[in-house]
C-alpha positions as CSV (number, residue, x, y, z in Angstrom):
1,M,101.8,112.4,46.7
2,A,103.6,109.5,48.3
3,V,102.0,106.3,48.9
4,T,103.2,104.1,51.8
5,N,102.3,100.5,52.3
6,M,100.9,99.6,55.7
7,C,100.8,96.1,57.1
8,V,98.7,95.1,60.1
9,L,99.2,91.8,61.8
10,T,96.3,90.5,63.6
11,M,95.9,87.4,65.8
12,S,92.6,85.4,65.3
13,M,90.3,86.0,68.0
14,G,89.8,82.3,68.7
15,A,93.5,81.7,69.3
16,Y,93.6,84.7,71.7
17,D,90.6,83.4,73.6
18,E,92.1,79.8,74.0
19,E,95.4,81.1,75.2
20,E,93.9,83.7,77.6
21,H,91.6,81.0,79.0
22,E,94.6,78.7,79.6
23,R,96.6,81.4,81.1
24,R,93.7,82.4,83.5
25,E,93.1,78.7,84.4
26,Q,96.8,78.1,85.3
27,Q,96.7,81.3,87.4
28,A,93.6,80.2,89.2
29,S,94.9,76.8,90.0
30,K,97.9,78.2,91.9
31,V,97.4,78.3,95.7
32,D,99.0,81.3,97.5
33,T,100.3,79.8,100.8
34,D,102.7,82.8,101.4
35,F,100.5,84.3,104.2
36,D,100.4,84.2,107.9
37,D,97.9,81.6,109.0
38,E,97.9,82.5,112.7
39,R,94.9,84.4,114.2
40,T,95.3,87.6,116.0
41,I,94.4,87.4,119.7
42,Y,92.9,90.5,121.4
43,H,93.1,91.2,125.0
44,G,90.7,93.5,126.8
45,K,87.2,93.7,128.0
46,V,83.8,95.0,126.6
47,E,81.3,96.6,129.0
48,Y,77.7,97.3,128.1
49,D,75.8,100.1,129.9
50,S,72.2,99.1,129.9
51,G,71.3,101.5,132.8
52,E,68.7,103.6,130.8
53,S,65.4,102.3,129.6
54,A,64.4,102.4,126.0
55,E,62.0,105.3,126.8
56,E,64.8,107.3,128.3
57,L,67.0,106.7,125.2
58,L,64.1,107.7,122.9
59,D,63.5,110.9,124.9
60,Q,67.3,111.7,124.8
61,F,67.3,111.1,121.0
62,E,64.4,113.4,120.5
63,R,66.1,116.1,122.5
64,M,69.2,115.7,120.5
65,K,67.2,116.0,117.3
66,S,65.4,119.2,118.4
67,D,68.8,121.0,119.4
C-alpha cells in the first residue's frame, strides 16, 4: 500500500475578509458615468373614455364573469 503526502495550503479567514472588504469598498466607490444621461421624449396623446358610469361597468363585468 502506497502512502502519499498531501499538503493543503489555506489562507486565514481574517486575511481573506480584510482583502475582500477592501476590494468591494474600492469597487463601490467607483462611479459609472458611461451611460446616456438624456431623457427619452415620447410624442403622442392619451385619451380617456369615461362615457360609461360605474354601474354600467359593473354590469358589464358581471356579464363577462357569467359567460
